[in-house]
N, C-alpha and C positions, 0 to 999 in steps of 0.2 A: 767626421760624420758626413755621410753621403745624403742623397735625396731620400725623403721619407718613403717613397714608393719602391725604391731600389737601394739596397744597402749590401755591401760586400766588403770584406777585408781580406785581401789576397796579396801575398808577397811573391813576386815573380823574379826569378833569377834567370837571365838569359846568358848562357855560357857559350862562347864560341870555341873554336879549336885552339885559339891562343890563350884560353883561360881567362880572358877579361870579361868583366860583367858589363853588359850593354844596357843602359837604362832605357826604358820605353820612351819613345818620343812624346812630346807634349801634344795634347789634343787627340791622341789615338786611344781607343778603348783598350783596357787591359785584357779583356777576354778575347777580343779579336786577335791581339798579339799572341795570346796563349794558343789559340787555334793555329796560327801560322807556325808557331814553334813545334806543335805536335805534328803538323804535316811535314815539316822539314826534319823531323827526328831521324828517319832512315838515312838521309843524306849526311847528317852529322855523325851518325854511328859508322857510316862507311868511311868517313875521314878520320876516324879514331877519336873524335870528340865525344863528350858526354853532355847530357842535359839533365839538370837536377831541378826538380820542382818540389818546393816545400810549402806545405799548406800551414801557414801560421795559425790561422784560426779557421773555424768552420765557416762555410759559405752559407749565407742566409739570404734567401730571396723571398721577398714579400710582394705579392701581387694584389693590386687593388681592383675594384670593379671597373671594367671598361678598359683596362690596360693589359694587353696580351703580349707585350714585348718582354723578352727574357734576356738576361745577360749571359746565360750559359747555352751553348749549342749542344743540345742533347741528341742530335741525330746519330752520333756514333756510340751512344750509350744503350742502344737497343739490346734486349736480351737475346743471346744467340739461340737459334733453333736447335733443339736436341733431336738427333736421329734415333729412332727406335731400333736397337740392335736385336731385340728378341722378336722373331718372326712368328711365334706361336707354334702350336703343335698341329701337324698335319693329321686330319681325321682319317682313321683307318680302323676297320674292324679286326685287323690282325696285329694291332699295335701291342697287345698284351699277351700274345702267344708265348707259351712257356713250355719247356721240355720237362717231362716227368719220367725219371728213371724207374726201372722196375725193381722190386725187392729181390733179394738173392734167391729165395726159394722159387721165384717165378722165372729165373734166368735158366740158361742152358750151360751147365758146368761140366768140367772135366773134358773139355774139347781140345783136341790136338790141333791148334791153330797153325797154319802153314807159316814157315819162317822165310818164305821167298822174298826177295827184294823187288819183285815186279809190282806194278801198280794195277794188276788185273782185278776182276770182280770175283772175290773169293767167297761171297755169301749171296745166295739167291733165295727169295721168299715168294710164296703165293699163299692164298688163304687156307691151303691144306697142308703144305709141307715146308720145311726149312732145310736147305742144302748148304753144307759148309765144306770147303776144300781142305783136304788133309794130304798135301804133297801129291802123290800119283793117284790117289783115290779121293772120293768125297763121300760124306755121310748124309743120309736123308732121314730127317726126323719129323714125325707128325707135329704140327704146329702147337697142339695142346699138350704134348708130352714134355713138360719142363722138368728141371732138376738135373740130377746126374745122368749123363748119357754114356751108355755102353758102346764104345766105338768098335767093338769086335763083332757085333751081330747085325749091323745095319750099314755096311759099307757098299759102295759101288766100285767094283774092281774091273778094270778092262784096259786102261791106258798104260802104256809103257813109259811115258814121260810125265813130267809135272803138268798138272791141270792149271791153265792160265785164265780161264773164263767159264762162267756158268750162267745159263739163262733158262728160265721156265717158259714153256709155250704159253702165250697169253690166252689161247683158246682151248687148252687142255691142261688141267692142273696136275695130271699124272705123267706128263712128258717133259723131260729136261734135256737140254743140249749142253755138251761139255767140249771145250777146245783145249788142246793139249800141246805139249812140246814135241810129241811124236808125229806132228804134221797131219793129224786127223781130227775130225769132228765126229762125235758119236751121240746118238740119240738113245735115251733110256726111257723105258716104260715102267713107272713105279706102280706096283699093285695097290689096290684099295686097302686102306688101313696101315700102309707103310711096309717096310721090309722086315721080314722075320729071319732072313739069312742074307749073306752077302750075295749081291747081284753081279754077275760076270758076263752076261750075254746082253749085248745092245740090240736094239731093234733096227737101227740103221747106222751105217758108217759112211761118212763122206770123205773121200780122198780126192784132193785136187791141189792142195798147197804143197810147195816144194820145201818149205821150211816151217818152223813152228807157227801155230795159229794163235794170234794175240787177242783178237776181239771177235765176238759174235753178237748179232742182234736179230730178233724176230721181227717180221713185218707186222705193223700194227693193224692192218685191215685185211690183208690177203692171207688165206689159209696156207700153211705148210711152206711159207717162203722164209728163208734164212739167209742173212748176209754176213760174211766173214771177212776179216782182214788179217793177213799174215806177215811174217817177218821177211817174206820174199817180195814185199812191196806190191802185192796183188790184193784185189778185192773180188771175192767170188759171190755170185748170187745163186742160191740153191732152191730147188723145188724138192723138198724131202718127201712129198707124197707121190712123186712120179718115179717109179723104179726104172723106167726105160731111159729117161734123160733127166738125171738129177741136177747137173750143172747147167744153169741157164745162161750165165754170162760171166766173163772174166774182164776186169777193168784194169788197164795198164796206164796209169797216169801219175804214179808216185815214183820218185827217184831215191827216196830215203825211207827210213823206218816210220811206220804209221803209229802215232801216239794214241789216238782215240778215234772212235767211230760212233756216229749218232745218226738217227733217222727221224724225219719230221712226222707230224701227226697222221697224215694221210699216206705216208710211205712213198711219196713221189720223188723225194730228194734225200740224199745222205750228205753228211758233213764229216770231214776228216781233218785232223791236225797231224803234222808231220815234223820230222827232225829238221827238215829244211826251212822251218819257221813259217810255213805257209798254211793258211786255212783254205780248204777247197770245198765247194758245193758241187755235187756230182749228181747227174741223172742216172740211176742205177741200171735201167734197162738198156740204154744206149751207151753208157760209159762216157758221155760228154761232160766236160767240166763247165758248169754254168758260170761260175765266178771263182776267183781266187785272189788272195792277197796276203801280205805279211801279217802274221798274227801277233806274236810277242817276240821281242828281241832277245830274250834269254835262251840259253841252250838247253835248259831242263825241259821236262815233259810238260806239255800243255793239253788241256781237255776242252771239249766243245759239247754243247747241248742246244737243241732247237727250242726256241721260245714260240710264243704266239705272234701273230701279225708280221710274219716274214722276218723274224729277227733271230739272231744266234748269240749266245753268251759263251765266251771262252775264258778260261783261267790259265795263267802261265806265269812267267818270270820276266822281269825287265832286264835291261842291260846290266844293271847293278845288282841283280839277283833278288830284287824285291818281288814279292808275290803280288799279282794284280789280276783284275778281271776287266773284261771289255764287252761291250754290246755292239753288234754289227747288224747292218742291213744285208740280208742274204743275197740281194741282187747287186750290191756294190760293196766290195771288200777292200777298197783302196784305203779307206779311213774309218776308224770306229766311230760310232755315235757317241760313246762315252767310254772312258778308260780311267780306272781308279786303282790306287795302290792299297793292298790289304794290310800287309805287314812285311817283316823281313825274315820270316822263318824259312826253313829249307824244305818242308814237306810238300809233296804235290797236292794241289787242291782239286777236288772232284766236285763238279756242280750237279745238283739234283733239282729238277724243275717239276713243280706241281701245277699242271695245266688248269685245274679246277679253281684253285685259290690264287693263281698268279704269284706264287711265292717261289723263290729260289733259295736253296740251301747250299752253303759252301762248307765242306769238311776237308781238312788237310790230314794227310797221312802223318801219324805221330802226334797229332794235336789232341787236346782234351776238350776242345770246344767245337761247336757247330754254329756258324753264323747263318742268319736268315734275313732275307731282304724281300721287299715287295716291288713288283714290276708295274710300271704305268706306261701309257702310250705317249707321253710327252717328256721332254728333257727335264731332269737328268735321267729318266727312264728307270733308275734303280734307287730305292730308298731303303736305308738300313733300318731294321726293326730292333733286333736284339741278338743275343747269342746264348746258347746253352753251354754252361761250364761244367766240366767234370775233371776230377783229379786223375783219372786213368786215361792214358793215351790210347788211341784207336789204331788198329792194324788195317781194318777195312770196314766198310759199311754196306749194308743191304737195306732195301726199303720194301715195304708192303704195298701192293697195288691198292688203289683207293677203294675197291670193292671189299677189302678186308679190314678196313679200319672200324673202330668202335664209334658208331654214330651217337649212341646214348651218352657217351663221355665227351662229345664235341671234339673228337680226335680228328685232326685234318691230315696228319702224316705220321708214319711210324718207321723209325730206323731200327736196324738190328746191328749192334756194334760188337765187332770182334776186338776184344781187349788185346793189346800188344804183349802183355806180360802176365795175364791171369788165367788163360785157357777158359775164358767165359764169353758167351754170346749174350749180350744184354739188350732187351727191347727198350727203346726210348720213344715215348709218345709225345708228339707235339699237339698241344691242346689249346683251344680257344676258350677262355673262361666265360661261361654262361650260367646264369642262375636257373633258367628254365630247363626242365628235363625233356621237353617236347622236341620233335624233330626240327632242326634249324635249316630251313630251306635255303637261306642265304649262304650258308657254309658248304652245302652239299648240292651243287647242281648235278645234272645228269652226267655220269662218268662213263668210262670205257667199259663195254660189256665183254663177256667171254665168248662172243659169237663173231665169226669172221664176216666181213661185208661182201667180199668177192672171193673168187678162186684164184689160184696161182696162174692159170692159163690166161684168164681174162686180164689180170693185172699186167702180165708180161706183154700182152698185146697192146698196152697203152692206156688202159682205163684206170682212172683215179677216182676213188669215192671216199667220203668221210667215214670214219669208223662207226660201228654200231654203239649205241649208248644204252645205258640202263639207269633206272631210278635208284637212288640211294635210300629212298624211303620204303619202297615196295620190294626192291630186289629183282624186278623183272625188266627185260629189255624194252626199249621204247617201241620196237616193231611188234613185239608180243602184246604190249599194253594197248596199242592201237587196234590190233586184230581182236583182242578180247573186248575192247570197247565197242567195235563194230558188231561183234557177235551179240553182245548184250543188247545193243540198240535194236538189231534185227529181231532178236527174241522178244523184246518188249513190244516192238511194233506188231509182230505176229500175234502175240497174246492179246493186244488191243483189238486187232482186226477180228480175231477169233471170238473174243468176248462180244464185240459189237454185232457180228453175224448171228451168234446165238441169241442175243437180245432181240434182233430183228425177227428171228424165227418165232420167238415167244409172242412178240407183238402181232405178227401175221396170224398166228393161231387165234389170238384174242380178237383180231378184226374179223376173221372168218366166222367165228362163233357169233359175234355181235351182229354181223350182217345177215347171217342165216336166221336169227331170231326176229329181227325187225327189219323189214324192207323199207319202211317209211324213212328211216334214217338215211338210207342210201339215196333215196330220191331227194331228200332235203339237202344232203351234202352235195349231191350233183348240181343242184341249183346254186349252191354257194361257191362252186368251183373247186371243191376238195373231194377227192375220191378216197373212200375208206377201203375199197377192195384191193388196192395196190399200195406199194411202198415206194417212196421217193428216195433213191440211193444216189450218193455222189462219191465215187471211189471207195465205197464200202464204209464210209465214215458218218454219213447222215443217218438220222433216226426218223422212223415213220411218224407222221403227224397224226395225233389222236384228237385234235380239236379242230374247230372250224378256222377259216382264214382270219378271223378276228383276233386270235391270240398271237402274241409276239414271240420272238425267239427266246427271251429270258424265261418266260413261263414254261416253254418246252424244255429248256435246260433244267429247270427246277424239277419238273415231272420226271425227266430222265434220271436225275440224281436219286430221287426217291425210289424209282424203280430199281436202280442199281443197288441201293442199300437193301431193299427187300430181297432181291435175288441173292445177294451175298449173305444175308442173315440166315436164309433157309437153304444155303447151298449144301449143308451137311446132310440134308434129307435125301439128296440124289446119290450120295455115296453109299456103297454097300457096307454092311456091318460085318467086320471080320472077327470071328470069335478067337479067343486066346486059349489054346489047348496046352500051354506049357505046364509041366508039373510043378506043384508048389510044395515047399517043405512043410510037412505036417508036424506040429509040435504037440506036446502032451495035452496042453490046455484045450487047443482046438479039437483034438481027437475026442476028449471027454465031452466037450460041448456038443459035437456032432452026434455022438451016440447017447446023448442025454444022461451021461454019467454024473456023479456027484462031484463037483469041484468045490474049492474053498468058498467061493462066492455063494454057491448053492447051499452049502452047509450053514453059512452064516444067515442066509436068507430064510432057511427053514427054521432056524432056532429063534432069531430075533424078529422075523417078519410076521409072526402070528400075534394075535391079540392077547393070548394067554401067556403067563409068565413062564420063562424057560426054566427047565430043571437044572439043578446043579450038576447032575450026572452028565447031561449032554454037554454042558460047558466044559467040564473036566475032560471028556473025551475029545472035544475039539482042540483043547490046549495040548493034549498029548499028541494028537495028529500033527499039529503045527510044529511042535518041538522035534518030533521024529523026522519030519520033512526037512526042517532046517539043518539037523545033524547030517542027514544023508546028502543034502546039497553041499554043505561045507566039506564033507569027506570027498565028494566027487570033485569039487573045485580044487582041493589040495592035490588030488591025483592028477588032475588035468595040468596043474601048474608044474608038477614034477615031469610029466611027459613033455611039456613045452620046453622046459629047461634042457632035457636030454636031447631034443631034436633041434635045438637052436642052430647048431653048426651046420646041420644038414639043410636047414631052411636058408641059411646064408649062402651056402654053396649053390643051391638051386636058384636063389634069387640072382646071384652074380652071373650065373650061366645064362639065365633068361635075359638079363640086362645086356649081356654081350651079344646074344642072338638078335635082340631087338635093335641094337646099335648097328650090327652088320646089315640087317634087313633095311633099316632106314638109309644106310649109305647106298646100298644097291638100288633102292627105290629112287633116291636122289639122282643117281647116275643115269638110271633109265629115263627119268623125267628130263634130265638135262639133254640126253641124246634125242629124245622126242622133240624137245624145243629146237635143237639144232636142225633136225630133219625138217621140221615145219618151216623154220626160217629159210632153209635151202629151197624148199618147194615154193615158198612165196617169192623168193628171189628169182627163181627160174620162171615163174609165172609173169613177174614184172618184165623180165627180159623178153619173153615171148610177145607181151603186149607192145613193148617198144620196138 
């Protein structure tokens, strides 16, 4: 039995390397010895010995008031700190974006998809047309014409080799450029409403490459500027609107096959990936290589696309054939900002960047999925969001420009997927789930407009400008919106000034009459310092004072408001009355009433309106008249129904014909309005240039 304040029963076995039990020395506390043994445990284990501690009974420690000493050293018994491995969910409005495939009846079926092994762009889309490559030809389909496609009536025929790339003009929805294996680039003008027969004559043919043309890109800000890359390791810059000098520049900086061609948002730089594993950033007007570096170590095809904030994203293969992506600073290509492995598949990955939402989509050839990521300005720069999964592999993908997406459905991107095995082109919508049906301004900032910012000549002289933007809510360009706002402001200002001047004229007449009738008022007002004979104007916005100098400005404003209300109330009296001489359809009832003939109401009034009792004979005559009229009306209605049934087909034909005419007229009107807007924008741009 130990002391009452401290009691413990502990059996300690101290085992050395020789296996002997060493008893604790007399006078030394057992617990301090235990502490020494625990501290020396690693040394004993290193020597091969073991230490066994057996607790015979439980340790009981009883503390009394005023005694804080403990026999057990509990400093090593603290609970270890747990590190939180779950970092939480990064907030993002695009975290729940999902892909919505289209029903089969809304797809484009029976399409002869090209079976080429190249990695070109075989599908091009704009808000009006869909173009799909079919070997040496391509088909142009109106975007609203879904279902089964007749390939024999809407082909574009003109190339003698396989078509390797297609791109619509961003400033003209009816012009498309095609690059072919026959070393030429051809521009085609598609008529309004689509093709009714095969098109074989191109509007412009560009000849300059010595071998097949692999890639083409339209300039995003300059009109009629096209950039192409060929198998001859050359990059050509074209001015398709200048018939005298079409070829502006030829760039000789590649020593091997060019895998991809990309252009930045303002068109001042282009980026290329090549078979020599290098990523190059080039100034297209001078041909100077701004920066270059090793892109991906694999030998397969690599792709590049410009991002925002002077960055580039590339996709390619590692040394071990793993698919990967990398983000680069376009001014320093020695080392990527970030590089990640995607998977180990063999299909070439093509990146698609949405500048408005800062989302990047990665789609591999032969894959059934589309991965999408969100880009940020800080490391790691790329955040994985989700992927769209499908059981059908894709041959190629095209995408709709942002001005063609469905805003009411919260659609932020739309792919057009060419199935590898089904001869189908399937639209896939990327949608942000929102409950509200109103316009979502955070999802749709101002996007690229279909109006060029500068001309080809100005751009080639060294001028760089940002592209023209348009509102996704109203559909008009920002320049037009600002001009319309200025026009509305000037018109409202002119209307205010005109209304104020007319009000001043009325007040002056009132003052003149008042002064002519009483001269005493003029003398008294003259003594008070206020003249009634004249009006005090300040820039045409002040109002004549009707009172003496003792009234304040608030009373004057109240009087002016009352006067404005009175003038507006009786404004219709000053407008001339315009008689309406349009002929009116005369019905039988109104004709009888106008000629004072006896109608049914008159007959009833004559019979029952008198104080004397009506005769039974008159009532019988009235009933007979009513029955005969009802029979005649029923007979006439049946005949009319028969005539309507007989002429139903003719009415349908006439209605369909009129609907087609109205549709064509609307299209022509839209085109004319679009042309007017383009000319107005050009005039404003020239005026701004003259001012500068």
